[in-house]
KOLMIKE-499895 format. One record per residue (C-alpha): x, y, z; residue in one letter; residue number from 0. Coordinates in steps of 0.5 Angstrom, whole numbers, plus 2048, in hexadecimal, padded with zeros to 3 digits. Example, Ala and Ser with C-alpha at 12.3 -4.5 7.8 and 13.67 -1.06 7.14 Angstrom:
! residues 2
x; y; z; res; n
819; 7F7; 810; A; 0
81B; 7FE; 80E; S; 1
END
This chain:
! residues 488
x; y; z; res; n
A18; 8EA; 956; M; 0
A1A; 8E8; 95D; G; 1
A17; 8EF; 960; H; 2
A14; 8EE; 967; R; 3
A0F; 8F4; 968; W; 4
A0F; 8F6; 96F; E; 5
A08; 8FA; 970; A; 6
A05; 8FF; 975; P; 7
A05; 906; 974; G; 8
9FE; 90A; 975; P; 9
9F8; 906; 977; A; 10
9F1; 907; 976; D; 11
9EB; 907; 97B; A; 12
9EC; 900; 97C; S; 13
9F3; 900; 97D; G; 14
9F5; 8FD; 976; L; 15
9FA; 900; 972; P; 16
9F7; 906; 96E; L; 17
9F9; 907; 967; D; 18
9F4; 90B; 961; G; 19
9F1; 911; 961; P; 20
9EB; 912; 966; R; 21
9E5; 916; 965; E; 22
9E2; 91B; 96A; A; 23
9DB; 919; 969; C; 24
9D4; 919; 966; G; 25
9CE; 91D; 966; V; 26
9C7; 91C; 965; L; 27
9C0; 921; 965; G; 28
9B9; 91F; 964; L; 29
9B3; 922; 963; C; 30
9AD; 91D; 962; V; 31
9A6; 91F; 964; P; 32
9A2; 91A; 967; G; 33
9A8; 915; 968; K; 34
9AC; 913; 96E; D; 35
9B2; 917; 96C; A; 36
9B7; 914; 972; A; 37
9B6; 90D; 96F; R; 38
9B7; 90F; 968; L; 39
9BD; 913; 96B; A; 40
9C0; 90C; 96E; Y; 41
9C0; 908; 968; F; 42
9C3; 90E; 964; A; 43
9C8; 90F; 969; L; 44
9CA; 907; 968; Y; 45
9CB; 908; 961; A; 46
9D0; 90E; 963; L; 47
9D3; 90A; 968; Q; 48
9DA; 909; 964; H; 49
9DB; 910; 965; R; 50
9DC; 910; 96C; G; 51
9DC; 90B; 972; Q; 52
9DD; 90E; 978; E; 53
9D6; 911; 97A; G; 54
9CF; 913; 977; A; 55
9CA; 917; 979; G; 56
9C3; 91A; 976; I; 57
9BF; 920; 978; V; 58
9B8; 920; 976; T; 59
9B2; 926; 976; C; 60
9AB; 925; 976; D; 61
9AA; 92D; 974; G; 62
9AA; 92F; 97B; A; 63
9AF; 92B; 980; I; 64
9B6; 928; 97E; A; 65
9B8; 921; 980; H; 66
9BF; 91E; 980; I; 67
9C3; 918; 982; H; 68
9CA; 916; 980; K; 69
9D0; 912; 983; G; 70
9D6; 90F; 981; L; 71
9D7; 909; 97D; G; 72
9D3; 906; 976; L; 73
9CC; 908; 974; V; 74
9CA; 901; 977; S; 75
9CD; 902; 97D; Q; 76
9CA; 909; 97F; V; 77
9C3; 908; 97D; F; 78
9BE; 903; 97F; N; 79
9B6; 903; 97F; E; 80
9B5; 907; 985; E; 81
9BA; 90D; 984; N; 82
9B7; 90D; 97D; L; 83
9B0; 90E; 97F; S; 84
9B2; 914; 983; H; 85
9B4; 918; 97D; L; 86
9AE; 91A; 97A; R; 87
9AC; 91F; 974; G; 88
9AD; 91F; 96D; H; 89
9B3; 923; 96D; L; 90
9BA; 920; 96E; A; 91
9C2; 921; 96D; V; 92
9C6; 91B; 96F; G; 93
9CE; 91A; 96F; H; 94
9D3; 914; 96F; T; 95
9DA; 917; 972; R; 96
9E1; 915; 971; Y; 97
9E6; 918; 976; S; 98
9EC; 91A; 972; T; 99
9F0; 91B; 978; T; 100
9F0; 918; 97F; G; 101
9EB; 914; 983; A; 102
9E4; 915; 981; P; 103
9E0; 919; 986; R; 104
9D8; 91A; 987; L; 105
9D9; 921; 987; R; 106
9DB; 922; 980; N; 107
9D6; 91D; 97D; T; 108
9D1; 920; 979; Q; 109
9CC; 923; 977; P; 110
9CD; 929; 97C; Y; 111
9C6; 92D; 97E; I; 112
9C5; 934; 981; L; 113
9BE; 937; 983; E; 114
9BD; 93E; 980; T; 115
9B8; 943; 980; L; 116
9B6; 941; 979; A; 117
9B5; 939; 97B; G; 118
9BA; 933; 97C; P; 119
9C0; 933; 977; L; 120
9C4; 92D; 976; A; 121
9CA; 92C; 971; I; 122
9CE; 926; 96F; A; 123
9D5; 927; 96B; H; 124
9D9; 924; 966; N; 125
9E0; 927; 965; G; 126
9E5; 92B; 969; N; 127
9E6; 933; 969; L; 128
9ED; 935; 968; V; 129
9EB; 93C; 96C; N; 130
9E8; 939; 972; A; 131
9ED; 93B; 976; P; 132
9EC; 943; 975; Q; 133
9E4; 941; 975; L; 134
9E5; 93E; 97C; R; 135
9E9; 944; 97F; R; 136
9E4; 949; 97C; E; 137
9DE; 945; 97F; L; 138
9E1; 945; 986; L; 139
9E3; 94C; 986; E; 140
9DC; 94D; 985; Q; 141
9DA; 949; 98B; G; 142
9D7; 943; 987; V; 143
9D8; 93D; 98B; G; 144
9DB; 937; 988; L; 145
9DA; 930; 98A; S; 146
9DE; 92C; 985; T; 147
9E4; 92C; 981; S; 148
9E1; 92C; 97A; T; 149
9E0; 931; 974; D; 150
9D9; 92E; 973; S; 151
9D7; 931; 97A; E; 152
9DA; 938; 978; L; 153
9D5; 938; 971; I; 154
9CF; 937; 976; L; 155
9D1; 93D; 97A; H; 156
9D2; 941; 974; L; 157
9CB; 93F; 971; L; 158
9C8; 940; 978; A; 159
9CB; 947; 978; R; 160
9CA; 949; 971; A; 161
9C3; 94D; 96F; R; 162
9BD; 94D; 96B; G; 163
9BA; 946; 968; S; 164
9BE; 940; 969; W; 165
9C0; 940; 961; M; 166
9C2; 947; 962; E; 167
9C6; 945; 968; R; 168
9C9; 93F; 964; I; 169
9CB; 944; 95F; Q; 170
9CE; 949; 964; E; 171
9D2; 944; 967; V; 172
9D5; 940; 961; M; 173
9DA; 945; 95F; P; 174
9DD; 945; 966; R; 175
9DF; 93D; 965; L; 176
9E5; 93B; 962; Q; 177
9E6; 934; 960; G; 178
9E2; 92E; 95F; A; 179
9DB; 92E; 962; Y; 180
9D5; 92A; 960; T; 181
9CF; 92C; 965; L; 182
9C8; 929; 966; V; 183
9C4; 92E; 96A; V; 184
9BE; 92D; 96E; L; 185
9B9; 933; 970; T; 186
9B2; 932; 973; Q; 187
9AF; 932; 96C; E; 188
9B4; 930; 967; A; 189
9BB; 92C; 965; I; 190
9C0; 930; 962; Y; 191
9C6; 92D; 95E; G; 192
9CC; 931; 95D; V; 193
9D3; 92F; 959; R; 194
9D9; 934; 959; D; 195
9DB; 938; 953; P; 196
9E1; 933; 951; W; 197
9DC; 92D; 951; G; 198
9E1; 929; 955; L; 199
9DD; 925; 958; R; 200
9D7; 921; 955; P; 201
9CF; 922; 956; L; 202
9C9; 920; 952; A; 203
9C2; 921; 952; L; 204
9BD; 91B; 952; G; 205
9B5; 91B; 952; A; 206
9B1; 916; 956; L; 207
9A9; 917; 954; D; 208
9A7; 91E; 956; R; 209
9AE; 91F; 95A; G; 210
9B5; 920; 959; F; 211
9BC; 91D; 95B; V; 212
9C3; 920; 95B; L; 213
9C9; 91C; 95C; A; 214
9D0; 91C; 95C; S; 215
9CF; 916; 956; E; 216
9CA; 913; 952; S; 217
9CA; 90C; 955; C; 218
9C6; 90F; 95B; A; 219
9C0; 910; 956; F; 220
9C0; 908; 954; G; 221
9BF; 906; 95C; A; 222
9B9; 90A; 95D; I; 223
9B6; 909; 956; G; 224
9B7; 911; 954; A; 225
9BA; 912; 94D; R; 226
9BF; 917; 94B; M; 227
9BD; 91E; 948; V; 228
9C4; 921; 948; Q; 229
9CB; 923; 94B; E; 230
9CB; 929; 94E; V; 231
9CF; 92E; 94B; A; 232
9D5; 932; 94E; P; 233
9D3; 938; 952; G; 234
9CC; 936; 952; M; 235
9C7; 936; 957; V; 236
9C1; 931; 957; V; 237
9BA; 932; 95B; R; 238
9B5; 92C; 95C; V; 239
9AF; 92D; 960; D; 240
9A8; 92B; 960; A; 241
9A6; 92F; 95A; Q; 242
9AC; 92D; 955; G; 243
9B3; 92E; 954; C; 244
9B6; 935; 952; T; 245
9BE; 937; 950; Q; 246
9C2; 93D; 951; A; 247
9C9; 93F; 950; Q; 248
9CC; 93F; 956; G; 249
9D3; 942; 953; M; 250
9D6; 942; 94C; A; 251
9DA; 93C; 94B; P; 252
9E1; 93C; 94B; Y; 253
9E5; 938; 947; P; 254
9E3; 931; 948; R; 255
9E7; 92D; 94C; A; 256
9E4; 926; 94E; F; 257
9E7; 921; 952; C; 258
9EA; 91C; 94D; T; 259
9EA; 917; 953; F; 260
9E3; 917; 953; E; 261
9E3; 913; 94C; E; 262
9EA; 90F; 94E; I; 263
9E8; 90D; 955; Y; 264
9E3; 910; 959; F; 265
9DC; 90F; 955; A; 266
9D8; 909; 955; R; 267
9D9; 906; 94E; P; 268
9D1; 906; 94D; D; 269
9D1; 90E; 94E; S; 270
9D1; 913; 948; V; 271
9D6; 918; 949; L; 272
9D7; 91E; 943; N; 273
9D2; 91A; 93F; G; 274
9D5; 913; 93F; R; 275
9D5; 90D; 943; L; 276
9DB; 90C; 947; V; 277
9DC; 905; 946; H; 278
9DD; 907; 93E; Q; 279
9E2; 90C; 940; V; 280
9E6; 908; 944; R; 281
9E6; 903; 93F; Q; 282
9E8; 908; 93A; A; 283
9EE; 90A; 93F; L; 284
9F0; 902; 93F; G; 285
9F0; 902; 937; R; 286
9F5; 908; 937; Q; 287
9F9; 905; 93C; L; 288
9FA; 8FF; 938; A; 289
9FC; 903; 932; R; 290
A01; 907; 936; E; 291
A04; 902; 93A; A; 292
A03; 8FB; 937; P; 293
A06; 8F5; 93B; A; 294
A08; 8ED; 938; D; 295
A03; 8E9; 93D; A; 296
9FE; 8E4; 93D; D; 297
9F9; 8E7; 941; M; 298
9F6; 8EE; 944; V; 299
9F4; 8EE; 94B; V; 300
9F0; 8F4; 94E; P; 301
9F1; 8F6; 955; V; 302
9EA; 8F6; 958; P; 303
9E5; 8F9; 958; D; 304
9E8; 900; 955; S; 305
9ED; 8FD; 950; G; 306
9E8; 8F9; 94D; T; 307
9E5; 8FD; 947; P; 308
9EC; 900; 946; H; 309
9EE; 8F8; 945; A; 310
9E9; 8F7; 941; I; 311
9EB; 8FC; 93C; G; 312
9F2; 8FA; 93C; Y; 313
9F0; 8F3; 93A; A; 314
9EC; 8F5; 935; Q; 315
9F1; 8FA; 932; E; 316
9F7; 8F5; 933; S; 317
9F3; 8EF; 931; G; 318
9F6; 8EB; 937; I; 319
9F1; 8E7; 93B; P; 320
9EE; 8EA; 941; Y; 321
9ED; 8E6; 947; S; 322
9EC; 8E7; 94E; E; 323
9F2; 8E6; 953; G; 324
9F0; 8E9; 959; L; 325
9EA; 8E9; 95D; I; 326
9E8; 8EE; 961; K; 327
9E4; 8EE; 968; S; 328
9DE; 8F2; 967; R; 329
9DD; 8F2; 96F; Y; 330
9E4; 8F6; 970; I; 331
9E1; 8FD; 972; G; 332
9E0; 901; 978; R; 333
9E2; 8FE; 97E; T; 334
9E3; 900; 985; F; 335
9E7; 8FA; 987; I; 336
9EE; 8FB; 986; Q; 337
9F2; 8F5; 983; P; 338
9F8; 8F2; 987; T; 339
9FF; 8F4; 985; H; 340
A00; 8ED; 981; H; 341
9F9; 8EF; 97D; L; 342
9FB; 8F6; 97C; R; 343
A02; 8F3; 979; R; 344
9FE; 8EE; 975; M; 345
9F9; 8F4; 973; G; 346
9F8; 8F3; 96B; V; 347
9F7; 8EC; 96D; A; 348
9F1; 8EE; 971; M; 349
9EE; 8F1; 96B; K; 350
9F0; 8ED; 965; F; 351
9F1; 8E5; 963; N; 352
9F5; 8E3; 95D; P; 353
9F2; 8DD; 958; L; 354
9F9; 8D9; 958; P; 355
9F6; 8D4; 952; D; 356
9F4; 8DA; 94E; N; 357
9FB; 8DD; 94F; L; 358
A00; 8D7; 94F; R; 359
A06; 8D8; 94A; G; 360
A02; 8DE; 947; K; 361
A05; 8E5; 945; R; 362
A00; 8EA; 948; V; 363
9FE; 8F1; 946; V; 364
9FC; 8F4; 94D; L; 365
9F7; 8FA; 94B; V; 366
9F6; 8FF; 951; D; 367
9F2; 906; 951; D; 368
9F8; 90A; 954; S; 369
9FD; 909; 959; I; 370
9FE; 90E; 95F; V; 371
A03; 90C; 964; R; 372
A04; 905; 961; G; 373
A02; 902; 968; N; 374
9FD; 8FD; 964; T; 375
A01; 8FC; 95D; S; 376
A07; 8F8; 960; G; 377
A03; 8F3; 965; P; 378
9FF; 8F2; 95F; L; 379
A05; 8F0; 95A; V; 380
A08; 8EC; 95F; Q; 381
A01; 8E8; 960; M; 382
A01; 8E7; 959; L; 383
A08; 8E4; 959; R; 384
A07; 8E0; 95F; E; 385
A00; 8DD; 95B; A; 386
A05; 8DB; 955; G; 387
A05; 8E1; 951; A; 388
A0B; 8E0; 94C; R; 389
A0B; 8E8; 94B; E; 390
A07; 8EE; 94D; V; 391
A07; 8F4; 949; H; 392
A03; 8FA; 94D; L; 393
9FF; 8FF; 948; R; 394
9FC; 905; 94B; V; 395
9F6; 908; 948; A; 396
9F8; 90F; 94A; C; 397
9FE; 913; 94A; P; 398
A03; 913; 950; P; 399
A00; 917; 956; I; 400
A05; 91C; 958; R; 401
A01; 922; 95C; Y; 402
9FC; 922; 962; P; 403
9F5; 924; 961; C; 404
9F2; 92A; 964; F; 405
9EB; 929; 961; M; 406
9E8; 924; 966; G; 407
9EC; 91D; 964; V; 408
9F1; 91A; 969; D; 409
9F7; 919; 964; M; 410
9FC; 919; 96A; A; 411
A01; 91E; 96B; R; 412
A06; 91F; 966; Q; 413
A0C; 91B; 969; E; 414
A07; 915; 96A; E; 415
A06; 915; 962; L; 416
A0A; 910; 95F; I; 417
A0B; 913; 959; A; 418
A0D; 91A; 95C; A; 419
A14; 918; 95E; H; 420
A15; 911; 95A; R; 421
A17; 910; 952; S; 422
A13; 90B; 94E; L; 423
A18; 906; 94F; E; 424
A19; 907; 957; A; 425
A11; 906; 957; I; 426
A12; 900; 953; R; 427
A17; 8FD; 958; E; 428
A14; 8FF; 95E; H; 429
A0D; 8FB; 95C; I; 430
A11; 8F5; 959; G; 431
A0E; 8F5; 952; A; 432
A11; 8F3; 94C; D; 433
A0F; 8F9; 948; S; 434
A0B; 8FF; 94A; L; 435
A07; 904; 946; A; 436
A02; 90A; 947; Y; 437
9FD; 90D; 942; L; 438
A00; 914; 940; S; 439
9FC; 91A; 941; I; 440
9FB; 91B; 93A; Q; 441
9F9; 914; 939; G; 442
9F4; 915; 93F; M; 443
9F1; 91B; 93C; M; 444
9F0; 918; 935; A; 445
9EC; 912; 939; A; 446
9E8; 917; 93C; L; 447
9E6; 91A; 935; G; 448
9E9; 921; 938; A; 449
9EE; 926; 937; V; 450
9ED; 92A; 93D; D; 451
9E7; 92B; 943; G; 452
9EA; 926; 948; Y; 453
9EE; 928; 94E; C; 454
9F5; 924; 94D; N; 455
9F9; 927; 953; A; 456
9FA; 921; 956; C; 457
9FE; 91F; 950; F; 458
A02; 925; 94E; H; 459
A01; 92A; 954; G; 460
9FD; 92F; 951; R; 461
9F7; 931; 955; Y; 462
9F1; 935; 953; P; 463
9F2; 93A; 958; F; 464
9F7; 93F; 959; P; 465
9FE; 93C; 95B; G; 466
9FF; 93D; 962; P; 467
9F8; 93C; 965; I; 468
9F8; 934; 965; P; 469
9FF; 934; 969; Y; 470
9FC; 939; 96E; L; 471
9F6; 935; 96F; A; 472
9FA; 92F; 970; L; 473
9FE; 932; 975; Q; 474
9F8; 935; 979; E; 475
9F4; 92F; 978; K; 476
9FA; 92B; 97C; E; 477
9FA; 931; 981; A; 478
9F3; 92F; 982; L; 479
9F4; 928; 983; S; 480
9F8; 929; 98A; T; 481
9F2; 92C; 98D; V; 482
9EC; 928; 98A; W; 483
9F0; 922; 988; G; 484
9EC; 921; 981; D; 485
9EC; 927; 97D; P; 486
9E7; 924; 978; R; 487
END
């Protein structure tokens, strides 16, 4: 093709070129009578590390006093034997964080904790409230001091100011929250799990001996020997304490709008979402992609690791042999050391290496889960060509992303989304592939085995909330960044 890719654009926390959606965080709650909750939380958070690499934290309670430790970096960097030993108690909530804009800051790292007349109160939150600016103004007008720029802190203060039992407080606050929120809440005696009435973000309940675990994904259960009990339904509140588990309706569920990208990209392949193993769902997406967008080629190569199950499905359906053509470094993640300008320009080469002996002279179908800005796809296509691939046909296992997300996923601004302002042919030419095809929305839903029940706003621009609210939320979020430097 003769196309020469010139990288840069937005960069991740390590300074390397950024593409692909970014999840906000993972949440965890444990009630494990007679056990060390902090140590179990550590290993469960390790299993949720893929949902956020910027910071981590754990709050525990022994029935009287709460203890907290949190910091910037990976779970393994934040915690050690010494600081875990101070986190005493059988109750715990934990969090792994991805800061969706700006540099990560310790003050925005969760969980958050307050002392109330009813005892300690701590929360961890996954999601994003589209009415956060209004709630922030209300609290400030009432004289509440805020120490972070996050919507999660707003929920903490709303719960602290509500009345009644903690269950009644949660039920009182939920109708005031518009947007995505999966919460784990720690009190002196119990852990609560809360899922928004749209069901935008996931939450699962597991059992461990006489205790219970709440987590963003079921993959956290296996790490600590727990078994999955159920997925928490939209609008539900689950309370776990030393006496057992109870559930109550926090709000009547709205039309379900589960984030499609949880199944396409975010969740770990070994997690169960909507009753199905994520790995199997991704293979189904790949098979549907092969039916819609066949290619005359010699091998199917995934963009590892997220594109691997999609590529397996594509190979199964097409009959084209599956083979590895790219090796991904498992150790490129959060780093506080910025690369030089030269290394930043190399970008993708720091994360991927080609296998020339597999690629030489071959016509390759390169399968990826998504394209957001297009920063990674071009360099990968060029890398395969330089390693000897004769043709590169790019296939994408989701529809073109044309609209930003306001519900807790960093999809970039609309002007940064390559499909928002380029035709399919213009994207193909920009990336340098011999051909390019995306999965259709109809095909995606068929592979998911659903007609509705998903939020696909990033594909078609129809949000599950009233029209102008997301855009107003974005404007005020940007205004906050001039004061705080990091609105999440």
